[in-house]
N, C-alpha and C positions, 0 to 999 in steps of 0.2 A: 790748338784749343782746350783744356780740362772739360769734361762732361759735367754739367751741372743739372743736377734733381728740380722737377718743377713742384715744390710742397702741394700746391694744389694740387698737383696731377694725380700724386702719390697718395694724398689723402683720400680722392674720389677712389683708388685702388683698393685701397684698405674696407674703405665704406662701401663698396662692391661685394669683398670679400665677406663682411659681415653681414650683410644682407644677403647674401648664398648660405652661408654658415646658417642661415636662422632659418632658411626657409625651407634648408635641405633638413633641420631637426623637426620642425615641425611637421612634416611629410614623413618621418619618422614616427611620431606621436599622432599622425592620423593613421596609419598604416599598423601600428600596433603601441599596444599602449605597457608592453611588459616590459620594464625599468633596465631590465637585464641586456637586453637589445640595444633598444635606446640611446643608455646612457655612454656604453663603449662606444655607437659611431659616433656619440658627440665629442666622446675626448678625441677620437680620429678625424673630424673636421676641424677641430681647435689646433690637433699640431698640424695636419694637409693645409689648413687655409690661411691658419694667423699666423702660427708658428711657435705656438704654445705648447712645448711636448713634454714628453714622458707623463700627461695626464693620468691623474688620479682621483679615483670615490674612496674616502677612506670613512667605514661608516662602522657604527659602535654592533659591536659583537653583544650577543644575547647575554643580562647579566647574571648572574648566579646566587644564589641565597646569600646573603650576610655579607656581600660588596657592598664596600664605599664606593661614594662616585669618583673620590681618587684613585683606585682599585680596579675599576672597569676599565675596560681594553676595546679600541677599534682597530678595524682591519682593511686593508685594501679589498676592496670586492669589487672596483672595476679598473681597468686600465688602456693606456695605449702605448704601446713605444717601453714596455718593462715587461724581462724575461720572465719565466715564471716562478724563478729563484727568489728575484727581486719583489716580485707580489708577495711570496711567501716571508718575507724580512717584512714588509711593513706595517708591523702590528706595533702601538703605541697605546699608551696610559693616557689618562688624564691630566694636563699637565706636561705632559713628557715631551720636549725638543720644539720646535714653532708647531706643528700639526696638533701634537696634545695641549698647547696651548689655546689656539683656535677652539678647539672643543670644550676646554676646560670656562672659556671666557666668552664662546661667544661673536668675537670680535675679528676679523679680518685681519692679517697678516701680510707683511711684503717685504721680501728681504733680496735689499737692492745687489749685495753680494754673498753668498754663501761662504768666499772664504773669510768673509768679518764679520759673520756672526756665530758667536760663541755656542748659541744655543742650537744651531743648525746641527741634524744626529749624523746624516750622510748612512742614515741607516739602510735605506731603502736604494737609493744609488752612491757609489764612493765616489768620491772626487775623482779619481784615476778614471769611471769611465764616462767624465763629463767633460764637454770642448771645453781647451782650453782658455777661451775667452771668458770675460764674466759671464758671470750666469746668478740669474737674480730667482724668487721662488715665490710666489701668491700664493695664498692660502684663504680660502674664503668659507665661510660657517655654512654646511647646511640647514636647513631647520623647517621642523615639521610640529606646527602646533605653537610656536613659540621657543620650542625646543632645540637645542642642537643638536643632531643625532649623527650629525658628518661632516666630511670637509671635502671639497671643490679646490685641489691642488696642480698647481705643472710648474713645469722650468722655464723659463722666461732669457734669451739671450740680450743682455744687455744694453748692445750696441746695436739689437731689431731699430728698425726705423720705422717704427708704429710708438702715436704717446701709450706711454702707460697709462695714463685716467682712459683711453679707450679699451683697453685690455683689461683691468676694473671692471670698465661700464658693462661690458657685454659678459664677465665671467660673475657678476652680481646675477644677471638675467638668467643666465644657465644653472646656478647653484639652487634662484630660486625654483626656477622650472625641474631640476631636480629633485627639490624638496618636495614640490605639488604629486610629480610620478611615485614616489617612495611613499607617499601620504594616500595616495591614491590605490597604491598596492599595497597598505596595511589595511584599509579600508578592506576591500576587495577580500584580502586574506579572512578579515575578519567574520563577515558576513559570511564565508564560503565555510569555515567552522563553525557559526553558530547554525549554520543550514543542515552540516552534517550531524551535527550534534540534534537536532532536531528532528532530522530524518532517519538517525539512528534510532531515538529515543521514540520515533510511532513505531520503527520497524519492531521495537522489541515491547512496546505496546499490543502491535495485529500479532504480531508471534504469543502474546501471553493470553490474549483473549482466545483469539484462534485454540490455541493451548489447552486454554480454560475449559473451554466450552466444546472441542473435539473438530471442531469444522474446518475447513482443508482451502488455502487461497485466498489470494488479496485482490481479486478483481474491483474493480467500482460500483456494480452491484451487490455482491456480497459483503461489501463493508458496510454498503450504502444500509442496507435491511441490518446488518448487526448492529449499526449505531441507532439503527430507531428501536430498535429492540434494548437496547442497551438506556438509551432513555425512559423507559416507559416498565422500566424491570424495578426500582423504586417504588413506581404506584401500586394501588391494587387490581388499577383494572382490568377488564377481561382483553386479551389477546385472543384475536382472530388471525391464524398464519392464512395466506391466501398464493395459491399458486397451484404449478402442475403436480401430476405425480409422480412422486420419486427425488423431489427437492430436496427433503432435507427434513421435513418438519416436527420430526419425532425430537432432533437435537437441537432444531432452533428452541422448541417446549422446554427442552430439558436446559437451554442454555437463558430463558426466562426464570426457570426456579433458580439456577445458578447463583444470577444476576441479582435477584432479588433478595430480600430480607430475610424469604423463608426456607434459604439454602441447605441449612441443616435439619428442617422438618422434611417428613414426607412427598415424595413426588410420582406418583398415579398416573398411570398412561391406560389410556383404553380405546380399542379399537371399536367405533361402534358400528361397521361392517361385519365385524365378525361375531356380534353378539346373536344370535337366535330373538326372532321379535317377543314372541313369548315370556324371555328372562329379562330384557332389560330391567324392568321394575325390580325387581329382587339383585339384577348387579348393579346396578346404579344407588340403592337403596338399600337396600340390605333385606333381611326378613325377619319376622319375629317365630321363635318354636310354634309348631304348628300350622303355619301359614297356608301351607297345600301338603299335598301327599310328602311324607321323606323329609318334610323340616323338623327331624327330629331335635334340631338345637339352633337359637338365634344364630343367627351372620349378619355382621356389618359389612355392608355395601363399600364403595368405592369411594364414596363422597364421604362416610365415614373416616374411611382406613388414611385416607388426606387430608382429614382437618389440623388447620395449621400450617399445611402444605399448600401444593398445588395439585390441580388433575389437571389432565391433558385429555382431550375428548378427538381421537380422529375422527377423520370423516364423518363430521356430527351432521352432515346433510341424508344422510341415511336413517339419521333420528326419526322414528315412526309418530306423525303428529301427536298419538294419546300423551307420548311420555313427554313431547316439545312441549306440553302445558306442564308437567309437574317438575320438569328443567327450569322452566323459566320461573315457577315460584317457589324453588329454592334458590335460583339466585339471587331474587329480588329483597326475600326476607329471610336467607339465612339458617333455615330449617328446612326438618326434612322427615319423613313418617314411614317407618318402615313395611313392606310389603306383611297385612294382617296385624299391626300397631295402631296405636289409637295414641301415642303421646309426640310428640313433637319433639324432635330432638334438633341443639343448635350446630351448625357448623360452620368453621373459618376457615373457605377455603378461596383458591384461587385458580381463576378456570384459563384454560389457556385452550382455544377449540383450531380444527382444522379444517379443512374444506377443500376439493380440487374442482366443487361445484360452483355453477354462479350463482349462490344463494339469493341476488334480488330477482333473479329469474324464477327460482324455485318456489319463490313468494308468490309473484305473479299466475304463477300456475296451480296454485292453493298446493304446493307439495310442503312448504314451510312458513310457518307461523311468520306473521310482518312482526311479531312486537318481540319473539325469541330475536329472530334475526336483528332487529335495534338493540337490542339488550348484548346482542355477542358483537356488532360491528365497531365497538367503543375505539379499539386499538386495530387497526387493519395492515396488517405488515405482510406487505406480497412476496414472498420467496423466489428469485429468479430462476428461469432455467438453463440449464448447462450449455444450452446454446448461447444465449445472454451472458456466460460467463466464461466463454471459451479460452482467455488465459491460465485459466484454471484448470483445463483438464489434465494436463501435464502435471501438475501436484498430485491430483488423484488419481490420474492413473498408476502413478509412484508409489505412492501408500497400497492403495489395492496392492500392487505386486508384491510388494516386501507384507503386505499381510498374509497374501495367498503363499507366498513362497516360505512364509513360517509356519502356517498352518500346517501344509502340502506337504513340508522339507523339501522343497526344489529351492532352483536357484535360476529361476528363468529373469530375464532382462529384455528391453523394448529399444530397440534401432530407434536412433535419432528419426528414420522415414517411417517406420512404422509408430513411432509417438505422431508424428505430424500427421496420418493418417486418422489416429486416434482423433487429433485437433480440426480435422478436416470436417467430423462425419455431424452430423443433426441434433443426435442422440435425442428420440422423440421421447424414451426412457428414461432419461434425466441422469441421476447420479447412481441411482437402482440400475441400467440398466449396463450402464458401463462398471461398475461394480461386478455384475453377475459375467459381462463380458470378460475382464480382467479374468477372475477365478478359475471359469471355463477353460480360456485360454493357457492356466498356467497348470491343469491339470489335464488335458489333451495334448499341448505340444510336445513335438518331438524333437525340437533343438531348443538349445537352453538360448540363444540371443533369437530373437523374435524377429525376422523381416517385415516390412511391409508386404511382399508377398506371400509368407507365409500366414499374418494374420487376417489376409483377406478374407479366408474360411472361416472365420470364429465372427468376420461383421456380419452384424443383423442385417439381414434385405428389407429397402425402402419399401413401408407398407401403405400403399395406394389404395383409396375405397374404391369398390366398387361402385359403379352406374348404380344410383337410387333405383330402388323394382318397388312395383304396385306392392302394397303390404297386403297380407292375409286378409281376410275380415276375420275381427275379432269372434270367440268365443262367446257364445253367450252366458249370459249367467241364471243358476239355476232362480226358481221363485224363489224369491223373500230376500234377493240382492245378499244372499250367502254363496259366495264362490265354494262348489265344490272339493274336498278336500284330492289331491293329486301330489300323487310320491315324488321323493324328491328326486326323483331319478326319471321324471316325467319327462322329458325330452333330453334328447342327444346332445353332445357335448357342441355336435354342428349344425343342432338346428337351432340353440343360443348362437351361433357364430353368426348364422346364417342371418339372422334377424337383427344381430347389431349392426352389419354391414348393408341390410335395406335400410336402416337407419341409422346409417351414419353415427353410430357409436351412440345413438340417444338410449339408453335402456329404461327412460320409461314410455318410449314411444316403442319400446323392442318389448317390454313385458306385458303390453296391453295389446300386441299385435298375438301373444301367446298365452291367453286370455290368465297371464297371472300378474299377480301385483308386483310392484318396484321390489318389496324386499324377499320375495318367493328368486325371484328373476336373479337377483345379486347373488342369495342362497346357491342357485343352484349352477352360477359361473365360478362360484369358489370353491365349489366340491368338484366339479369340470377343471381345474386348475385354470382357469382362461382369465384368473383376476389375481 
């Protein structure tokens, strides 16, 4: 008795295969959104589970300038059951053959018998390489944003025990899914391109800014300080640079000047800690002829020389109280009077000040005028210490190595482990300490390649403060509260250093313990090479 196929049982089997195919495809989508992987496996499952063989995704090629729509081409990008040669031959113009017509019209095409269809080109697979049975061809458009960008196509044996409408319904779903995956790929590619362009533009801007200002590094702490600087650069407000010694305050002050509208005017820098107390007024505000013995000609002070530009007062915490009031008057009124003069001179100067002192505490201690402090503290910008921007140590070290090599005609370079050792150090002296160490290293090393072991002998020792000791009694002042004259060499470097250690680095207390003013103590430190 001949075998008879139960149609309901057969349909159930095909529907189970459909569900299995869709479940596996969605697993692939959940595992990877890369279209190349998902689409090829989709074509594989179409062939293995449903007998839709030699599946291919034909996608539009990138259009070149001047091409019309009819001149555009599309090529096979993903396939299963085709050889590399067959894939390479699968190139179609819009409107060419069945595939080209689907690209052109955006309508599906069903060829019941490829041998009876004159438009069928057999371009990809010759008829001789197809099964001898009647072969059908199904092609459906793949759309993105309403435009046809490709074709999902496959061969189908006409004697297939599965309804054609079922195959069409499934292929429509797969073509829609393929379009969504390709659209997602385009969106990700566009987002990636925009991010890359934005990052490249930002990197160029950072490189331009840092090159313009002479600043090295890209750490968040440095960029934050630089961003604050640039936001206030166009104003006329006073900028107060705060932070530890050696953090590059002079470079930042110059950056304020370069970023401002005064960049083509003078930039005058004054280190307040390097000016003797008796010369402050004449240095800052100038003097007239005959103002004091030896003043044979009049001289413009630093404020006059900076007229129209920027003046940078470094270590402003060292300014004597008497000069603080005169500076405040100049800042408030925009005028000055030369030493020995009687007429007021107008000056237009932007002030950038810097200090590593806590000026608020200095105000509380009576060492700094409160009104001047508020006048200076308009735009405070804190410069980060080097330990707060460790990611910049490598770039800074390379900069200093290159500079020292050029200056001293050497060819020293740091091994990776030596660079890591530099990055691990705390650098209490900040950038200045790093630069000095690199220069010392380049001059004294015996090797071209410096390893971590060779570097170690140049590394500074950690400075641990000594336990606080009882301070010696302060020297009594002479009658009339006038300090007696003492030579600049009245105290040995060791005595100065011991006083600092006893008072944990507090110069004011150390000076008082030795019977000196803060100015005298600071001057002796500089003379002794301790600052």
